[in-house]
N, C-alpha and C positions, 0 to 999 in steps of 0.2 A: 524534557524531551524524550520521555521513555518510549515514544513511538519509533525512534530511530533503531536501526538494526544493521547487521552486516550486509553490505550491498554487493550484488553482482551486476556486471555491465555487459552489454552486447559487444563482442569484439568488432572492431572496425578493420576490415581486411583490405590490404593494399596489394594490387597486382604490380609486379616488377619484372623487368626483362631478365633479372638475375634470380628470380624466385623459383620455388619448386612446390612439392606436394607434402613435405614432411610435417608442416604445421597442421595440415588436414589429417594425415594418416597417424601421426604420433601424438598430437596434442589436441585433437578433437575440434579443430577449427573448420566448420562446415564451409566448403568453398563458395557456395552461393553463386556459381558461375565464374568465379575467379580462377583462372587456369593456373597461373603461377603466383602463389601467395608468397610475397617477399616479406611482408610485415603484417602482424596482427596488433593493432593498437588496443591494448587491454584497458587502460584507463587514460582518457585524453580530455583535456580542457582547451585544446587548440580550437580557435574560434569556429572554423568550418568543419571540425571533426569532434563534436562534443559527444562524450560517452553517454549512453542511455541505459537506465536501470532495467534489469531483466527479471528481478525477483521481488516478491512481496508487494505491498500495497502502493509503493512508490514507483512500480514498474511503469515505464513510458516517460518518466521525467529525466531530463538530462542533468549532468553534473553541475552546470552553471545555475540551473533553476534550484537545485537542492541547496547550493551555497547561499543563494539569495534568500531562501526561506529560513534555513537553519544556522547560517553564519558560523560562529565559532564552535557551535555544538557539533558541526560535522568536520570542520578542518582543524579545530583547535583555536583558542582565543589569540595566541601569539601569531599563528599562521594567518588568521583572518585579519589581524591588525596590520600585518605587513603586506599581504597580497589581496585583501578584499575578496571579491567574488571570483578571483582566479585561483585555480588549483595549480600549485607550483611544480608538480611533477607529471611526467609523461612516462607510462610504462608500456613496453613493447615486447613482443616475441619476433625474432627475425630469422629467416632462413636465407642463406646465400648458396645458391647452386653454382654461381660464378663469383669471381672476385668483384667486390663492390668498388666504386670509384675511390681513388685517393682524395681525401677531403680534409677540411678543417672547419671548426665552428668558432665564431667570434665570442668573446667574453661579454659580460653585461654592459660595460661602458661603450664598446664599439657597437654592439647590437642596438643599444638604446639610441646612440647617435645616428646610426644609419637606417634602422628599421623600426624604431620606437617599440622594441621588443626585448625580451630577455635573451641573454647569451645561452650557450649550451655546453655545460659540463655533463659528462655521462660516464656510465660504467657498463661493462658487459660481463655476464656470467654464462659460461659455455655450457650448453645443454647436450649437444650432440656434436661429434666431429669425426669426419672420415680420416683415413690414414693420410698423414702429412698435411692435414688442414692447418692453416696458419692465420695469424693476425699481423697486420702491418701497423706498427705503433711507434710513433716518434722517429727520429733519425738514428742512424747507427752511432753517430757522435755529433756534437754540436756543429752546425754549419753556418757559414756566412750567408747573408742575403744574396751576395753576388754568386757564390757557388750554387746555391739553390736555383737562382734564375737561369744560370748557364745550363744546368742539368735539365731544367724544365724545357728550355728552348730546343734541346737536343733529343727530347723524348726519353731521357734517362733518369727521371725523378725516382723511379723504383729502386735504382741502384744505391740511393742514399738512405733508404728506409731500413729501420730495425724490423726484422721479421722473426716471429716466435711461433713455434709449433704449439698446438693446443690439444687439450684433453678435457672431457667433461669435468666440471667442477673448478676449472681455472677461472680467474677473475682478472679483468683489465680495467684500470681506472684511467679515464681520458679527460683531463681538464681542458677547458676551452683553450685553443691555441696549439694543441698537440695534433700534429698531422697523423692520419690513420686510415685504415681500410680493413673491412672484414674480408677474410679470404674464403675461397670456394670450399664447399663441403662442411659448412659450419651452421649450427642452429644455436641461437643464444637468446638470453633475456637482456633487454636494455633498459636501464633506469637513467632518466635524464631530466634536466630542467625542462619546463614547458616552453619549447621553442622548436620551430621547424626551419631554422635557418642553417643551411649547409652551403659551404663554398666548395664546389667541385673543382679539383685541380687537374686530375688526369683520370681518364676513363678507359684506359687500355685500348684506345682506338676503336671502341665498341660502337655499334649502331643500335638505335632503338627500333621498336616494332614498325616504324614508318621508313626504316632504312636510312635514317639520318643520325649523325653523331649528336650526342646530348650536349647541351650548353655547358661550357666551362666558366669558372669565375676566377680566373687566375689573378686578375688585377685586384679584385676585392679580397682575395685570400692573402695577398702579400702582406697587408697590414695586420692580419689576424694571426699569422703563424708565429709560434714561439720557436725560434731557431735553436734555442738551447735545450728544448725538450727532446732528450735522446736517451738511448740505452734501454736495458731490460725493464719491462713494465708488468710482467706477469706475476700475479699473486696466486700461488699454488699451495694448497694444503689438503690434508685428508680430513674429512668431516669427523667430528667427535660426537658419538651418539648421545642423544638426550642432553644437549648443551646448546645454548645460544652463542654462536661464534660471529664476531664482527668481521666483515669483509672489507667494507669501505665506510669511512666517516669523512665527510667534507662539509663545507658551510651550507650546501644545498640539500643534502640527504645523507641518511645513514642506511646501510644495507647489511643485514645479518643473515646468517644461514642457520636453520634448525633442522637437524636430522633426528627423528624420534620414532620410538616403537612403544612408548608408554604415554599415558596422559600427561599433559604439561600445563601447569597453571601459569597464566601470564597476567601481569598487571602493569598499567601504564600511567600510574598517578604522577610520575616524575617526567612524563613526556606530554607536552602540550601540542599534540599533533594527531592527525589521522594516522592509521597504520594500514599498510597494504600487505596481504599475503599472496604470494605467487607460488602455486604448487608445482614443483619441478619433477617430483617423483612420488609415486604412490597415491594415496587418497586419505584424507583426514576429515574430521568434523570439528566445528566450532560450537561449543556449548556456552550459553550465557542465559541468565535467569532460568526460565523453563523452556527455552528454545534451542534448536539445533539446526545447523546448516552444514551440508557436506560439500567438500571442495576436492575435485578430481585433478589429476595431472593435466597441466596446461591451463587450469582455471585460475582466475585472479579474484580476490575478494577484498572489499574496501571496508575497513572498520572505523566508523565515525568516532571522533575524539571524545564524544560524550560517554561512550562505553569504555570503562576503565579496567574491567576484569572479565576474563573468560578462560575457558579451558580448551586446549586443542587436544584431540584424542585421535590416534591413528586407527583408521579402518584397516590399514596395512602399514608396514614401515614406510615412512614418508619423509620427504625433504621439502622445505619451503624456504623462500626468501622473505624476510621481514623488512619492510621498507617504511621509513617515516622521515619527516622533515626535521632537520637539525637546526633549531633556533635556540 
């Protein structure tokens, strides 16, 4: 399958009441009439939001069509055996101009039982943060179901939550079941299982563009919440130049960070998975065979599993997230 090459996809932009203009101004996401971009779905295999290739001779084909044709050559044989024509990861950029709703996601068992879908374990990597920007993640300390329900009925659920200030480069890992919310003044990258199931618990009494309060899912959430998920959750470290650093490894994905100012040879013979690069700073190029593809800040590129070796070279000092499936 020598015809496969690193693939870029058209971003799928989502207008949100809590969105803003940072993804357009700082990360090159053309608004296309979207006034408040809350999310840019960089790579998606969600059934009604299939990413479409934007570069090379495969341009115009969606991710599901590519997997149907190329199977394990594009996703990796192990990934294809487990997930078939489904891509198991969803990659997003998110801007929160306002606090997002307090929410929780079900795990695989509950999601399959209720929705015939996958659960949602996710991670966030902070790209931009205003002064005093924060993340709500888990409870301050483990709570009982009764204490939680009482606080919810009184509109005091936020008082139970663990709140952490954020800076660019901070990482938060949120397994299914951990209650959470993105705070105002934050731009981040989100890596998650392919799932669009969210149980909204509390929305700060906010109204949508039609002047109505958004639907809450308090009853559904009750069985999904891990009441023991509590305490500090931030992973904070200073990048090490020209080194691959692991940020998160879980059963669903691995995410590494690479900050580099010199060419970097990569090989993936021991990884039976596609690889995604998300450029968070700078600009770099990927060289393989006799070909070259540049990737700018805010761009995401998908490297088919069939390609096992390439070189990343900085056009300027760059930072990227390296993401693949952990099987």
